[in-house]
N, CA, C and O of each residue as an XYZ file, in Angstrom:
780
protein
N      39.112    255.957     74.949
C      40.582    255.402     74.822
C      41.248    255.606     76.361
O      41.232    256.693     76.938
N      41.758    254.538     76.854
C      42.173    254.652     78.299
C      43.689    255.398     78.249
O      44.362    255.463     77.220
N      44.051    255.887     79.411
C      45.201    256.605     79.597
C      46.486    255.733     79.262
O      46.466    254.502     79.244
N      47.526    256.457     79.018
C      48.813    256.059     78.546
C      49.254    254.861     79.452
O      49.718    253.817     78.993
N      49.072    255.103     80.727
C      49.549    253.830     81.717
C      48.955    252.708     81.665
O      49.510    251.613     81.753
N      47.596    252.943     81.495
C      46.659    251.690     81.478
C      47.025    251.118     80.054
O      47.158    249.894     80.074
N      47.203    251.658     78.923
C      47.611    251.119     77.544
C      48.960    250.383     77.705
O      49.139    249.256     77.242
N      49.928    251.097     78.408
C      51.138    250.288     78.708
C      50.943    249.132     79.526
O      51.610    248.142     79.225
N      50.065    249.047     80.625
C      49.917    247.952     81.521
C      49.295    246.917     80.471
O      49.915    245.869     80.287
N      48.191    247.133     79.821
C      47.628    246.206     78.835
C      48.681    245.476     77.917
O      48.699    244.250     77.803
N      49.565    246.328     77.267
C      50.396    245.765     76.545
C      51.317    244.780     77.202
O      51.612    243.763     76.574
N      51.823    244.989     78.456
C      52.818    244.405     79.107
C      51.889    242.941     79.567
O      52.420    241.838     79.437
N      50.627    243.062     80.048
C      50.034    241.940     80.377
C      49.620    241.190     79.237
O      49.403    239.989     79.402
N      49.459    241.752     77.987
C      49.164    240.730     76.930
C      50.410    240.099     76.569
O      50.370    238.925     76.201
N      51.621    240.771     76.628
C      52.854    240.049     76.253
C      53.274    238.950     77.245
O      53.928    237.959     76.919
N      52.798    239.245     78.599
C      53.119    238.289     79.780
C      52.141    237.135     79.374
O      52.670    236.026     79.453
N      50.714    237.139     78.917
C      49.950    236.066     78.535
C      50.455    235.197     77.385
O      50.088    234.028     77.264
N      51.397    235.854     76.453
C      51.841    235.235     75.335
C      53.159    234.330     75.967
O      53.365    233.168     75.618
N      53.817    234.896     76.728
C      55.116    234.325     77.231
C      54.576    233.174     78.309
O      55.187    232.109     78.402
N      53.576    233.407     78.995
C      53.128    232.139     79.699
C      52.528    230.936     78.961
O      52.471    229.801     79.433
N      52.115    231.285     77.824
C      51.791    230.206     76.822
C      52.925    229.520     76.335
O      52.787    228.350     75.979
N      54.182    230.151     76.258
C      55.149    229.566     75.623
C      56.162    229.079     76.740
O      57.190    228.482     76.419
N      55.880    229.320     77.913
C      56.805    228.964     79.061
C      57.179    227.587     79.246
O      58.370    227.288     79.334
N      56.238    226.691     79.314
C      56.545    225.321     79.452
C      57.641    224.843     78.431
O      58.662    224.262     78.801
N      57.383    225.102     77.243
C      58.419    224.532     76.178
C      59.798    225.383     76.272
O      60.890    224.863     76.043
N      59.654    226.591     76.591
C      60.922    227.386     76.726
C      61.780    226.795     77.973
O      62.997    226.611     77.990
N      60.880    226.552     78.973
C      61.685    226.040     80.143
C      62.370    224.718     79.993
O      63.458    224.456     80.506
N      61.577    223.801     79.165
C      62.123    222.508     79.053
C      63.354    222.608     77.885
O      64.216    221.730     77.916
N      63.428    223.544     76.981
C      64.384    223.685     76.097
C      65.546    224.212     76.799
O      66.639    223.781     76.432
N      65.504    225.171     77.859
C      66.632    225.624     78.590
C      67.170    224.588     79.571
O      68.379    224.561     79.803
N      66.412    223.815     80.101
C      66.909    222.754     80.912
C      67.630    221.711     79.920
O      68.631    221.146     80.362
N      67.318    221.493     78.967
C      68.032    220.498     77.983
C      69.122    221.095     77.619
O      70.096    220.342     77.631
N      69.381    222.416     77.223
C      70.488    223.192     77.020
C      71.414    223.167     78.103
O      72.592    223.046     77.767
N      71.175    223.250     79.291
C      71.904    223.183     80.364
C      72.343    221.841     80.642
O      73.478    221.791     81.116
N      71.761    220.746     80.479
C      71.791    219.277     80.674
C      72.886    218.819     79.732
O      73.792    218.068     80.095
N      72.752    219.342     78.410
C      73.631    218.923     77.192
C      75.069    219.584     77.713
O      76.109    218.926     77.713
N      75.002    220.829     78.114
C      76.191    221.536     78.522
C      77.023    221.058     79.612
O      78.181    221.421     79.816
N      76.266    220.098     80.402
C      76.947    219.346     81.527
C      76.699    220.386     82.676
O      77.408    220.268     83.675
N      75.837    221.317     82.644
C      75.539    221.995     83.925
C      74.292    221.776     84.713
O      73.180    222.067     84.273
N      74.490    221.289     85.815
C      73.505    220.706     86.760
C      72.914    221.745     87.685
O      72.940    221.596     88.906
N      72.443    222.675     87.161
C      71.881    223.814     87.970
C      70.861    223.602     88.979
O      70.789    224.208     90.048
N      70.016    222.626     88.527
C      68.908    222.229     89.293
C      69.254    221.418     90.614
O      68.419    221.278     91.508
N      70.525    220.898     90.682
C      70.870    220.133     91.913
C      71.429    221.253     92.900
O      71.724    220.868     94.032
N      71.590    222.488     92.613
C      72.133    223.562     93.319
C      71.071    224.458     93.857
O      71.129    224.893     95.007
N      70.019    224.762     92.965
C      68.980    225.975     93.066
C      67.820    225.133     93.005
O      67.734    224.233     92.168
N      66.866    225.393     93.903
C      65.459    224.770     93.995
C      64.733    225.153     92.922
O      64.115    224.283     92.309
N      64.672    226.509     92.499
C      63.751    227.024     91.464
C      64.889    227.699     90.389
O      65.592    228.666     90.684
N      64.917    227.133     89.345
C      65.943    227.818     88.199
C      65.307    229.072     87.718
O      66.047    229.993     87.374
N      63.951    229.216     87.652
C      63.408    230.450     87.235
C      62.881    231.126     88.319
O      62.145    230.548     89.118
N      63.208    232.398     88.440
C      62.773    233.275     89.673
C      61.721    234.220     89.030
O      61.369    234.078     87.859
N      61.228    235.200     89.853
C      60.352    236.241     89.614
C      60.787    236.940     88.599
O      61.968    237.278     88.679
N      60.172    237.281     87.616
C      60.378    238.535     86.576
C      59.504    239.491     86.127
O      59.573    240.129     85.077
N      58.619    239.553     87.053
C      57.277    240.447     86.681
C      57.365    241.798     87.466
O      56.338    242.442     87.683
N      58.529    242.204     87.870
C      58.438    243.422     88.636
C      58.285    244.736     87.966
O      58.118    245.767     88.619
N      58.341    244.713     86.629
C      58.074    245.932     85.882
C      56.437    246.085     86.049
O      55.961    247.147     86.450
N      55.755    245.149     85.771
C      54.547    244.970     85.753
C      53.788    245.669     87.194
O      52.862    246.481     87.188
N      54.328    245.218     88.124
C      53.920    245.645     89.588
C      54.190    246.949     89.915
O      53.450    247.466     90.753
N      55.290    247.751     89.335
C      55.303    249.224     89.296
C      54.396    249.879     88.718
O      53.901    250.878     89.240
N      54.028    249.418     87.535
C      53.026    250.264     86.804
C      51.666    250.280     87.344
O      50.868    251.206     87.194
N      51.406    248.919     88.145
C      49.978    248.874     88.624
C      49.944    249.367     90.020
O      48.863    249.247     90.598
N      50.882    249.875     90.633
C      50.874    250.466     91.989
C      50.006    251.693     91.955
O      49.331    251.902     92.963
N      49.926    252.480     91.021
C      48.840    253.735     91.211
C      47.288    253.145     91.564
O      46.459    253.704     92.283
N      47.152    251.992     90.925
C      45.728    251.509     90.800
C      45.390    250.584     91.960
O      44.444    249.802     91.857
N      46.262    250.660     93.252
C      46.144    249.838     94.436
C      44.534    249.774     94.618
O      43.952    248.689     94.586
N      43.878    250.944     94.803
C      42.566    250.856     95.295
C      41.673    249.883     94.427
O      41.001    248.965     94.898
N      41.769    250.235     93.027
C      40.939    249.352     92.041
C      41.365    247.824     92.284
O      40.466    246.983     92.314
N      42.595    247.462     92.445
C      42.989    246.162     92.341
C      42.500    245.477     93.883
O      42.210    244.287     94.014
N      42.483    246.275     94.762
C      41.925    245.752     96.121
C      40.393    245.527     95.877
O      39.890    244.505     96.343
N      39.613    246.422     95.171
C      38.333    246.093     94.970
C      38.169    244.718     94.115
O      37.435    243.802     94.485
N      38.912    244.694     92.975
C      38.780    243.348     92.215
C      39.022    242.235     92.911
O      38.383    241.233     92.587
N      39.862    242.159     93.874
C      40.080    241.247     94.663
C      39.133    240.635     95.766
O      39.287    239.538     96.303
N      38.193    241.486     95.988
C      37.085    241.191     96.889
C      36.073    240.624     95.981
O      35.149    240.039     96.548
N      36.049    240.667     94.774
C      35.071    240.075     94.032
C      34.961    238.571     93.930
O      35.984    238.057     94.381
N      34.042    237.641     93.476
C      34.233    236.258     93.428
C      35.193    235.661     92.380
O      35.066    236.066     91.224
N      36.047    234.834     92.629
C      36.882    234.196     91.680
C      38.318    235.037     91.322
O      39.211    234.558     90.623
N      38.354    236.300     91.904
C      39.607    237.063     91.564
C      40.376    236.970     92.778
O      40.235    237.798     93.679
N      41.225    235.955     92.854
C      42.189    235.809     94.082
C      43.419    236.075     93.794
O      44.161    236.432     94.709
N      43.894    235.968     92.518
C      45.391    236.093     92.350
C      45.702    237.565     91.805
O      45.039    238.068     90.898
N      46.649    238.138     92.368
C      47.157    239.565     92.075
C      47.421    239.977     90.485
O      47.257    241.109     90.030
N      47.824    238.921     89.810
C      47.993    239.065     88.356
C      46.689    238.920     87.616
O      46.551    239.539     86.561
N      45.743    238.176     88.066
C      44.499    238.057     87.404
C      43.760    239.365     87.592
O      43.142    239.822     86.630
N      43.772    239.998     88.737
C      43.385    241.346     88.894
C      43.960    242.562     87.959
O      43.305    243.438     87.393
N      45.293    242.371     87.962
C      46.095    243.386     87.132
C      45.659    242.982     85.613
O      45.629    243.928     84.825
N      45.356    241.836     85.160
C      45.039    241.507     83.960
C      43.738    242.042     83.515
O      43.616    242.568     82.408
N      42.737    241.917     84.374
C      41.382    242.506     84.342
C      41.598    243.839     84.211
O      41.208    244.422     83.200
N      42.241    244.485     85.207
C      42.453    246.017     85.081
C      43.000    246.624     83.858
O      42.562    247.663     83.365
N      44.097    245.846     83.333
C      44.711    246.312     82.108
C      43.681    246.402     80.875
O      43.639    247.336     80.075
N      42.904    245.326     80.868
C      41.910    245.304     79.849
C      40.777    246.011     79.816
O      40.342    246.381     78.725
N      40.099    246.321     81.020
C      38.890    247.124     81.095
C      39.273    248.484     81.499
O      38.547    249.394     81.100
N      40.224    248.755     82.177
C      40.710    250.134     82.671
C      40.161    250.514     83.956
O      39.338    249.744     84.451
N      40.459    251.514     84.550
C      39.846    251.977     85.938
C      38.808    252.750     85.820
O      38.203    253.012     86.860
N      38.325    253.317     84.554
C      37.199    254.084     84.326
C      36.387    253.404     83.221
O      36.739    253.421     82.042
N      35.368    252.852     83.636
C      34.514    251.813     82.639
C      33.464    252.909     82.138
O      32.546    252.357     81.532
N      33.338    254.158     82.203
C      32.243    254.693     81.798
C      32.504    254.939     80.120
O      33.617    255.019     79.601
N      31.297    255.031     79.466
C      31.197    255.221     78.107
C      30.811    256.543     77.535
O      30.594    256.685     76.332
N      30.722    257.566     78.457
C      30.179    258.775     78.099
C      28.887    258.901     77.552
O      28.646    259.767     76.711
N      27.976    258.055     77.987
C      26.637    258.040     77.678
C      26.404    257.172     76.408
O      25.237    256.890     76.134
N      27.264    256.786     75.721
C      27.132    256.325     74.382
C      26.995    254.719     74.354
O      27.780    253.989     74.959
N      25.937    254.260     73.602
C      25.790    252.682     73.599
C      26.945    252.192     72.591
O      27.268    252.714     71.524
N      27.432    251.152     73.158
C      28.456    250.454     72.262
C      27.969    249.091     71.937
O      26.978    248.637     72.509
N      28.631    248.413     71.031
C      28.283    247.137     70.608
C      28.634    246.332     71.726
O      29.507    246.769     72.476
N      28.056    245.124     71.994
C      28.161    244.236     72.932
C      28.939    242.934     72.322
O      29.419    242.138     73.129
N      29.064    242.716     71.043
C      29.742    241.636     70.555
C      31.122    241.469     70.877
O      31.764    242.473     71.185
N      31.656    240.387     70.852
C      33.248    240.028     71.251
C      33.886    240.523     70.216
O      33.673    240.123     69.072
N      34.749    241.464     70.515
C      35.821    241.761     69.463
C      37.091    241.123     69.484
O      37.360    240.359     70.411
N      37.941    241.357     68.529
C      39.191    240.756     68.369
C      40.015    240.991     69.456
O      40.780    240.089     69.799
N      39.998    242.111     70.101
C      40.770    242.759     71.262
C      40.614    241.934     72.541
O      41.473    241.882     73.421
N      39.248    241.187     72.569
C      39.009    240.756     73.676
C      39.346    239.149     73.993
O      38.825    238.439     74.853
N      40.423    238.793     72.987
C      41.021    237.484     72.993
C      41.810    237.339     74.306
O      42.076    236.198     74.683
N      42.176    238.317     74.978
C      42.824    238.237     76.104
C      41.976    238.168     77.440
O      42.284    237.439     78.383
N      40.932    238.963     77.422
C      40.151    238.948     78.414
C      39.077    237.735     78.810
O      38.775    237.323     79.930
N      38.633    237.330     77.571
C      37.817    236.189     77.453
C      38.194    235.015     78.097
O      37.478    234.412     78.897
N      39.315    234.686     77.754
C      39.921    233.351     78.338
C      40.009    233.616     79.973
O      39.724    232.703     80.748
N      40.368    234.748     80.387
C      40.672    235.216     81.749
C      39.420    235.041     82.428
O      39.328    234.286     83.396
N      38.404    235.728     81.951
C      36.995    235.758     82.559
C      36.375    234.380     82.499
O      35.568    234.084     83.381
N      36.672    233.491     81.533
C      36.176    232.199     81.449
C      36.810    231.337     82.297
O      36.179    230.354     82.687
N      38.062    231.530     82.699
C      38.734    230.622     83.972
C      38.081    231.117     85.229
O      37.724    230.317     86.093
N      37.926    232.312     85.349
C      37.404    232.792     86.500
C      35.964    232.328     86.897
O      35.620    231.971     88.023
N      35.104    232.399     85.665
C      33.702    231.946     85.696
C      33.614    230.382     85.968
O      32.757    229.880     86.696
N      34.517    229.731     85.354
C      34.571    228.204     85.795
C      34.875    227.951     87.222
O      34.246    227.107     87.860
N      35.795    228.640     87.721
C      36.130    228.657     89.128
C      35.004    228.939     90.126
O      34.786    228.218     91.100
N      34.332    229.990     89.833
C      33.165    230.436     90.756
C      32.120    229.694     90.682
O      31.370    229.657     91.657
N      31.869    229.042     89.680
C      30.385    228.230     89.586
C      30.850    226.846     90.187
O      29.930    226.228     90.721
N      31.958    226.291     90.209
C      32.215    225.102     90.876
C      32.423    225.181     92.289
O      32.473    224.178     93.001
N      32.558    226.458     92.748
C      32.789    226.622     94.145
C      31.375    226.901     95.004
O      30.514    227.637     94.520
N      31.209    226.310     96.213
C      30.340    226.461     97.143
C      30.166    228.002     97.903
O      29.165    228.345     98.530
N      31.168    228.683     97.725
C      31.304    229.929     98.351
C      30.447    231.073     97.899
O      30.146    231.999     98.653
N      30.075    230.990     96.696
C      29.157    232.178     96.224
C      27.926    231.552     95.529
O      27.868    231.565     94.300
N      26.813    230.933     96.368
C      25.732    230.362     95.702
C      25.008    231.295     94.774
O      24.532    230.797     93.754
N      24.851    232.663     95.004
C      24.151    233.596     94.182
C      24.695    233.408     92.857
O      23.820    233.406     91.992
N      25.950    233.240     92.409
C      26.581    232.978     91.057
C      26.240    231.496     90.681
O      25.790    231.207     89.572
N      26.453    230.664     91.566
C      26.351    229.273     91.169
C      24.824    228.923     91.000
O      24.610    228.020     90.192
N      23.880    229.399     91.533
C      22.346    229.120     91.334
C      22.089    229.764     90.079
O      21.322    229.178     89.315
N      22.626    230.952     89.691
C      22.282    231.505     88.430
C      22.914    230.749     87.212
O      22.342    230.664     86.125
N      24.073    230.236     87.467
C      24.721    229.350     86.536
C      23.973    228.051     86.184
O      23.946    227.594     85.041
N      23.346    227.466     87.288
C      22.622    226.250     87.158
C      21.364    226.430     86.485
O      20.957    225.552     85.725
N      20.694    227.505     86.696
C      19.375    228.006     86.058
C      19.748    228.056     84.465
O      19.127    227.420     83.614
N      20.736    228.817     84.228
C      21.159    229.000     82.877
C      21.540    227.836     82.126
O      21.153    227.653     80.972
N      22.341    226.993     82.793
C      22.393    225.610     82.084
C      21.757    224.697     81.739
O      22.069    223.754     81.011
N      20.372    225.046     82.495
C      19.195    224.075     82.235
C      18.761    224.538     80.888
O      18.487    223.648     80.083
N      18.644    225.833     80.485
C      17.785    226.212     79.301
C      19.104    226.383     78.251
O      18.770    226.433     77.067
N      20.352    226.467     78.483
C      21.316    226.539     77.504
C      22.670    225.688     77.826
O      22.793    225.227     78.961
N      23.631    225.482     76.906
C      24.635    224.677     77.332
C      25.579    225.217     78.329
O      25.360    226.304     78.864
N      26.591    224.524     78.595
C      27.719    225.014     79.572
C      28.424    226.249     79.000
O      28.556    227.255     79.697
N      28.859    226.190     77.792
C      29.557    227.442     77.309
C      28.790    228.666     77.390
O      29.363    229.664     77.826
N      27.404    228.747     76.983
C      26.706    229.816     76.870
C      26.195    230.382     78.410
O      25.822    231.520     78.695
N      26.296    229.362     79.165
C      25.851    229.748     80.760
C      27.343    230.393     81.205
O      27.284    231.458     81.819
N      28.623    229.848     80.953
C      29.864    230.337     81.499
C      29.912    231.683     80.769
O      30.325    232.582     81.502
N      29.624    232.037     79.614
C      29.821    233.318     79.008
C      28.895    234.387     79.695
O      29.246    235.553     79.875
N      27.667    233.864     80.062
C      26.801    234.878     80.844
C      27.335    235.151     82.183
O      27.173    236.292     82.614
N      27.949    234.281     82.915
C      28.490    234.420     84.094
C      29.685    235.342     84.103
O      29.985    236.143     84.988
N      30.348    235.087     82.918
C      31.590    236.324     82.719
C      31.035    237.498     82.558
O      31.521    238.485     83.110
N      30.045    237.569     81.859
C      29.242    238.989     81.578
C      28.778    239.544     82.866
O      28.913    240.743     83.111
N      28.205    238.672     83.747
C      27.829    239.113     85.098
C      28.989    239.622     85.876
O      28.875    240.663     86.524
N      30.121    238.933     85.850
C      31.365    239.294     86.572
C      31.693    240.726     86.260
O      31.943    241.585     87.106
N      31.663    240.913     84.814
C      32.030    242.270     84.387
C      31.177    243.349     85.003
O      31.588    244.393     85.508
N      29.692    242.868     84.866
C      28.956    243.877     85.608
C      29.041    244.103     86.968
O      28.821    245.192     87.498
N      29.309    243.246     87.450
C      29.776    243.287     89.096
C      30.994    244.336     89.254
O      30.925    245.275     90.047
N      32.011    244.117     88.505
C      33.077    244.991     88.405
C      32.696    246.483     88.011
O      33.166    247.402     88.681
N      32.056    246.681     87.195
C      31.627    247.936     86.747
C      30.920    248.699     88.030
O      31.279    249.810     88.420
N      29.842    247.912     88.631
C      29.160    248.531     89.809
C      30.433    248.906     90.999
O      30.530    250.035     91.479
N      31.186    247.987     91.297
C      32.256    248.044     92.301
C      32.910    249.246     91.943
O      33.112    250.077     92.829
N      33.294    249.480     90.714
C      34.117    250.649     90.347
C      33.274    252.018     90.270
O      33.801    253.109     90.485
N      32.117    251.882     89.991
C      31.212    253.053     89.966
C      30.863    253.468     91.260
O      30.738    254.673     91.479
N      30.656    252.494     92.305
C      30.298    252.992     93.714
C      31.545    252.960     94.798
O      31.516    253.277     95.987
N      32.643    252.479     94.006
C      33.901    252.420     95.169
C      33.608    251.561     96.307
O      33.992    251.814     97.449
N      32.877    250.473     95.954
C      32.557    249.622     97.059
C      32.931    248.271     96.863
O      32.909    247.908     95.687
N      33.295    247.367     97.773
C      33.749    245.971     97.679
C      32.499    245.117     97.387
O      31.361    245.490     97.671
N      32.753    244.114     96.884
C      31.740    243.179     96.383
C      30.736    242.865     97.577
O      31.159    242.678     98.718
N      29.343    242.815     97.243
C      28.254    242.672     98.220
C      27.527    241.703     97.667
O      26.868    241.951     96.658
N      27.531    240.418     98.250
C      26.787    239.239     97.601
C      25.333    239.419     97.887
O      24.583    238.786     97.145
N      24.721    240.239     98.920
C      23.342    240.327     99.038
C      22.750    240.996     98.040
O      21.562    240.752     97.826
N      23.394    241.905     97.282
C      22.784    242.581     95.978
C      22.336    241.517     94.890
O      21.384    241.647     94.120
N      23.161    240.495     94.970
C      22.689    239.415     93.883
C      22.134    238.077     94.454
O      21.880    237.095     93.756
N      21.976    238.150     95.791
C      21.050    237.144     96.252
C      19.458    237.637     96.039
O      18.567    236.805     95.865
N      19.230    238.904     96.069
C      17.830    239.503     96.260
C      17.543    239.163     94.776
O      16.485    238.582     94.536
N      18.351    239.456     93.795
C      17.864    239.086     92.489
C      17.634    237.710     91.950
O      16.838    237.423     91.056
N      18.389    236.927     92.570
C      18.361    235.364     92.493
C      17.059    234.779     93.021
O      16.600    233.869     92.330
N      16.374    235.119     94.104
C      15.194    234.766     94.700
C      14.116    235.064     93.812
O      14.039    236.178     93.294
N      13.171    234.055     93.561
C      11.897    234.153     92.763
C      10.809    234.554     93.701
O      10.789    234.120     94.853
N       9.854    235.417     93.213
C       8.810    235.806     94.121
C       7.770    234.573     94.387
O       7.537    233.693     93.559
N       7.256    234.655     95.537
C       6.481    233.379     95.875
C       5.174    233.355     95.375
O       4.649    232.259     95.186
N       4.455    234.573     95.087
C       3.144    234.649     94.445
C       3.240    234.919     93.003
O       2.435    235.686     92.473
N       4.262    234.282     92.270
C       4.352    234.513     90.852
C       3.423    233.674     90.145
O       3.341    232.497     90.496
N       2.747    234.079     89.249
C       2.031    233.307     88.067
C       2.659    233.322     86.832
O       2.768    234.364     86.185
N       3.184    231.989     86.357
C       3.692    231.954     85.114
C       2.855    231.170     84.180
O       1.914    230.519     84.633
N       3.162    231.177     82.711
C       2.270    230.424     81.837
C       3.039    228.975     81.821
O       4.059    228.696     82.451
N       2.353    228.195     81.013
C       2.913    226.651     80.813
C       4.360    226.859     80.091
O       5.389    226.281     80.442
N       4.249    227.797     79.008
C       5.599    227.801     78.267
C       6.873    228.350     79.254
O       8.030    227.954     79.115
N       6.481    229.241     80.175
C       7.555    229.630     80.976
C       7.862    228.600     82.061
O       9.019    228.549     82.477
N       6.954    227.786     82.550
C       7.273    226.752     83.360
C       8.256    225.655     82.766
O       9.167    225.119     83.396
N       7.880    225.392     81.322
C       8.636    224.385     80.679
C      10.215    224.941     80.439
O      11.184    224.181     80.436
N      10.294    226.295     80.254
C      11.624    226.845     80.212
C      12.403    226.820     81.195
O      13.627    226.743     81.091
N      11.628    226.894     82.496
C      12.331    226.926     83.934
C      12.808    225.488     84.231
O      13.823    225.343     84.912
N      12.135    224.414     83.758
C      12.297    223.209     84.030
C      12.836    222.223     82.967
O      12.991    221.035     83.249
């Protein structure tokens, strides 16, 4: 079980996720209420809705080093995305030597869409060929959704090693595993699976 501040950060990020889902309809409803009341606030102020997430930033401040590590990894470029990931996985990903289930639980309904968006972003970019090449190889054998889930799992593994070693993302570690050996002998079945 993560510490109390991580649990509180997780609750706030989940609540923020729900609010973001409702935000467009609520903004339209508020604008309509203002218009019906004959208040033309949009003609005076450029953005009717300002920043409202300073509680979250204050709680995430003690984890600045972990957030900086997350922001060095592929596809995590937004500060709130990094806070969302940190609030779901915690700063200490050790399991005390216990083997846990790898099935997707109901609690992962918050992290799964977040990782899916990040995975889709990184495989369409040319900046990280080590991840894009792995995605393309997986997509040949499986469909797009399963390949994206595999890339999301890879991103979580990357974050685990970054937290464990306290080092930023190193693309060379993943390029070496991506290159196939030159003198490799494979069977006909393996060749069919590869192509």
